[in-house]
C-alpha positions in Angstrom: 94.9 -58.7 -15.4 93.7 -60.4 -12.3 96.9 -62.4 -11.5 99.1 -60.9 -9.1 102.2 -62.6 -8.0 100.4 -63.6 -4.9 97.9 -65.6 -6.9 100.7 -67.8 -8.4 103.0 -67.8 -5.2 102.0 -70.9 -4.0 103.5 -72.7 -7.3 106.6 -70.6 -6.5 106.7 -72.0 -3.0 106.6 -75.5 -3.8 109.0 -75.0 -6.8 111.5 -73.2 -4.1 110.8 -76.6 -1.8 112.1 -78.9 -4.6 115.2 -76.9 -5.0 115.9 -76.5 -1.9 116.1 -80.8 -1.3 119.5 -80.4 -3.0 122.2 -77.9 -4.2 124.3 -77.3 -7.2 122.4 -78.6 -9.7 124.8 -80.5 -12.3 124.1 -79.3 -16.2 123.5 -82.5 -18.2 123.8 -82.4 -22.1 122.0 -86.0 -22.1 119.2 -87.6 -20.7 120.0 -89.6 -17.4 116.8 -90.1 -15.7 116.5 -90.8 -11.8 113.0 -91.8 -12.0 112.4 -91.4 -8.3 113.7 -87.6 -8.4 111.3 -87.3 -11.5 108.8 -89.1 -9.5 108.8 -86.6 -6.4 109.3 -83.3 -8.7 105.9 -84.5 -10.4 104.1 -85.7 -7.4 104.9 -82.1 -5.7 104.0 -80.5 -8.9 100.2 -82.2 -9.0 99.7 -81.6 -5.4 101.1 -78.0 -6.1 98.8 -77.4 -9.1 95.6 -79.0 -6.9 96.1 -76.9 -4.0 96.7 -73.7 -5.8 93.5 -74.0 -8.1 91.6 -74.6 -5.0 93.1 -71.5 -3.1 92.6 -69.3 -6.5 88.9 -70.4 -6.8 88.0 -69.5 -3.2 89.8 -66.0 -3.6 89.4 -65.4 -7.3 86.9 -67.3 -9.2 84.0 -67.4 -6.4 82.2 -64.5 -7.9 79.4 -64.2 -10.6 80.2 -66.6 -13.6 79.6 -65.8 -17.2 80.2 -66.9 -20.5 83.6 -67.1 -22.2 84.7 -63.6 -22.9 87.6 -61.1 -23.5 88.7 -58.0 -21.7 89.3 -55.4 -23.8 89.0 -52.0 -22.4 90.1 -52.4 -18.7 93.2 -54.5 -19.7 96.0 -51.6 -19.6 94.2 -49.4 -17.5 94.5 -51.8 -14.7 97.6 -50.5 -12.6 98.8 -48.6 -15.6 99.6 -51.8 -17.4 102.5 -52.5 -15.0 100.8 -56.0 -13.8 102.2 -57.3 -17.3 105.7 -57.4 -16.1 104.6 -59.9 -13.0 103.1 -61.8 -15.9 106.4 -62.1 -18.0 108.2 -62.5 -14.5 106.2 -65.3 -12.8 106.6 -68.0 -15.9 110.1 -66.9 -16.6 111.3 -67.5 -13.0 108.8 -70.8 -13.3 111.0 -72.0 -16.0 114.2 -71.1 -14.8 113.6 -72.8 -11.3 111.5 -75.7 -12.5 114.3 -76.2 -15.4 116.7 -76.9 -12.5 114.4 -79.6 -10.8 114.2 -81.2 -14.2 118.2 -81.4 -14.5 118.2 -83.0 -11.0 115.9 -85.4 -12.4 118.5 -86.2 -15.1 116.8 -84.5 -17.8 119.2 -82.7 -20.0 119.5 -78.9 -20.1 117.9 -78.4 -22.8 114.6 -81.1 -22.3 114.3 -79.4 -19.0 113.7 -75.6 -20.5 111.5 -76.7 -22.9 109.2 -78.9 -20.7 109.6 -76.1 -18.2 108.8 -73.6 -20.4 105.6 -75.7 -21.5 104.8 -75.9 -17.9 104.8 -72.4 -16.8 102.8 -71.5 -20.3 100.2 -73.8 -19.6 99.7 -72.8 -15.9 99.5 -69.5 -16.8 97.3 -70.0 -19.8 94.8 -72.4 -17.6 94.5 -69.2 -15.4 93.7 -67.0 -18.4 91.1 -69.3 -19.3 89.5 -69.7 -16.2 89.2 -66.1 -15.8 87.3 -65.7 -19.2 84.7 -67.2 -17.3 84.6 -64.9 -14.6 82.4 -61.5 -15.2 84.5 -59.6 -13.3 87.9 -60.5 -15.2 87.9 -61.9 -18.7 90.4 -63.1 -20.6 93.1 -61.0 -21.1 95.3 -61.0 -24.4 98.0 -58.8 -23.0 98.4 -61.2 -19.8 98.2 -63.9 -22.5 101.1 -61.9 -24.5 103.1 -61.4 -21.4 102.6 -64.8 -20.2 104.2 -66.3 -23.4 107.2 -64.3 -23.7 108.2 -65.0 -19.9 108.0 -68.8 -20.4 110.0 -68.6 -23.8 112.7 -66.0 -22.6 114.9 -68.6 -21.1 114.5 -70.5 -24.3 116.0 -67.5 -26.1 118.4 -67.4 -23.5 119.7 -70.6 -24.3 119.8 -70.3 -28.1 121.0 -66.5 -28.2 123.5 -66.3 -25.4 124.0 -62.7 -25.8 120.4 -62.4 -23.8 121.8 -64.0 -20.7 123.2 -60.2 -20.2 119.7 -58.6 -20.1 117.9 -60.1 -16.8 114.3 -59.6 -15.5 114.1 -58.9 -11.7 112.0 -57.5 -9.1 112.3 -56.0 -5.9 109.8 -54.8 -3.2 109.3 -51.7 -0.8 106.3 -51.1 1.3 104.2 -48.2 -0.4 102.3 -45.2 1.6 99.2 -47.3 0.9 100.4 -50.8 1.8 101.2 -49.5 5.0 97.7 -47.9 5.6 96.4 -51.6 5.0 95.6 -51.5 1.4 96.9 -54.9 1.0 97.4 -58.2 3.4 100.8 -59.1 1.3 103.0 -56.5 -0.1 103.3 -58.8 -3.1 100.4 -58.3 -4.3 100.4 -54.3 -4.3 102.2 -52.8 -7.5 102.9 -49.6 -5.9 105.4 -51.7 -3.4 106.4 -53.5 -6.4 109.9 -52.6 -8.5 110.4 -54.3 -11.9 113.9 -54.4 -13.5 115.9 -54.9 -16.5 119.6 -55.8 -15.2 122.2 -55.4 -18.2 125.4 -57.1 -17.8 127.2 -54.1 -19.7 130.6 -55.1 -18.7 130.0 -58.4 -21.2 128.4 -56.2 -23.6 130.9 -53.3 -23.8 133.9 -55.4 -23.6 137.3 -53.0 -23.9 138.1 -50.3 -21.1 134.6 -51.3 -19.5 135.5 -54.8 -19.3 138.8 -54.2 -17.9 138.0 -51.6 -15.4 134.3 -52.4 -14.3 133.9 -55.0 -11.5 132.0 -58.2 -12.9 129.3 -58.1 -10.0 128.2 -54.6 -11.1 125.3 -54.4 -13.4 123.1 -51.7 -15.2 119.9 -51.6 -13.8 116.5 -49.9 -15.6 113.4 -50.0 -13.4 109.9 -49.0 -13.2 107.2 -48.6 -10.9 103.6 -47.2 -10.2 102.1 -44.9 -7.6 98.8 -43.0 -6.7 96.8 -45.6 -8.5 93.8 -44.6 -6.6 93.9 -41.0 -7.0 91.2 -39.3 -9.3 93.9 -39.2 -12.1 94.6 -43.0 -12.1 98.2 -42.5 -10.9 101.8 -42.4 -12.5 104.6 -44.1 -14.3 108.2 -43.9 -12.3 111.1 -44.7 -14.1 114.8 -45.5 -12.4 118.1 -46.1 -13.6 121.0 -47.5 -11.4 123.2 -50.1 -10.4 122.3 -53.6 -9.7 124.7 -56.5 -8.0 125.1 -59.5 -10.1 125.3 -62.0 -7.2 126.7 -64.7 -9.3 129.9 -63.1 -10.0 130.3 -62.8 -6.1 133.4 -64.9 -4.7 132.8 -68.3 -3.5 132.3 -71.8 -5.3 131.1 -74.0 -2.5 128.2 -76.1 -4.2 125.6 -74.3 -1.7 127.0 -71.1 -2.1 126.8 -71.1 -5.9 123.0 -72.3 -5.4 122.2 -69.3 -3.3 124.0 -67.2 -5.6 122.2 -68.3 -8.6 118.7 -68.5 -7.0 118.9 -65.2 -5.1 120.2 -63.4 -8.3 116.2 -63.4 -9.5 115.8 -60.6 -7.0 117.3 -57.2 -7.0 119.0 -56.3 -3.9 119.2 -52.7 -2.4 121.5 -50.3 -4.9 122.1 -46.9 -5.7 119.6 -45.4 -8.4 118.2 -42.4 -9.9 114.8 -41.8 -10.2 114.3 -40.1 -13.5 110.5 -39.6 -14.2 108.5 -38.1 -13.4 111.0 -36.1 -11.1 114.6 -36.7 -10.3 115.7 -38.3 -6.9 119.2 -39.5 -6.0 118.5 -42.7 -3.6 122.2 -43.9 -2.0 120.6 -46.9 -1.3 117.1 -48.2 -3.5 115.0 -51.3 -2.9 
């Protein structure tokens, strides 16, 4: 519950650094390990873990300690439960990105996914256990469950290709409270965070839809929260609209393919309709 995307951003930055050291990761069906590359990935991982935990200890765990305990009462009330998508999305994204780094090191696609999922799950579980010894937070079963499904989802996609038509994404747009200085960084503000499920209806529908709908257009279902500081505790928002499948855009240069693949984890502005709590049409919605 205490773990926002900001709390984990150090590891994401480190993984991004690893990925940017080369482009166009090849997919390997069998292992052909390059131990220099694997050593680089492992070394940066250890350094990143050490730095991340030092940062978290100073920012999140420096308060009063307690015996290990679970958090039950406040778990789904915090941010109206919207933090659970972040707990799903971070290990999902970590598994996806890290598996590319391990494939670059020469591991097979399958092993890369399994090892990456284990790493993402272990890291998130470690943080949950640390939260369990914090009087302010406590171990959250809701967070743990979301973390687990997030780490496993890329493996489920690998074994069930139809799931590749359902992609979690995230986007950010400054909320009023963020503009008023409620948070130092936008990714730590749930009101500025939009959670999306991008659905490739062209591949799922087939027929006339597949014939006429451009391959770079997906359906998007979105969620956010607002007014969390109000006496009522806030409200949910739901959206339906379009999303861009960047991987289907033209261009086969390795650098371009690399950028399209990894930028596609973020939802860029597209037409959207807010369907709850009221109806609002947006020409472009972040």
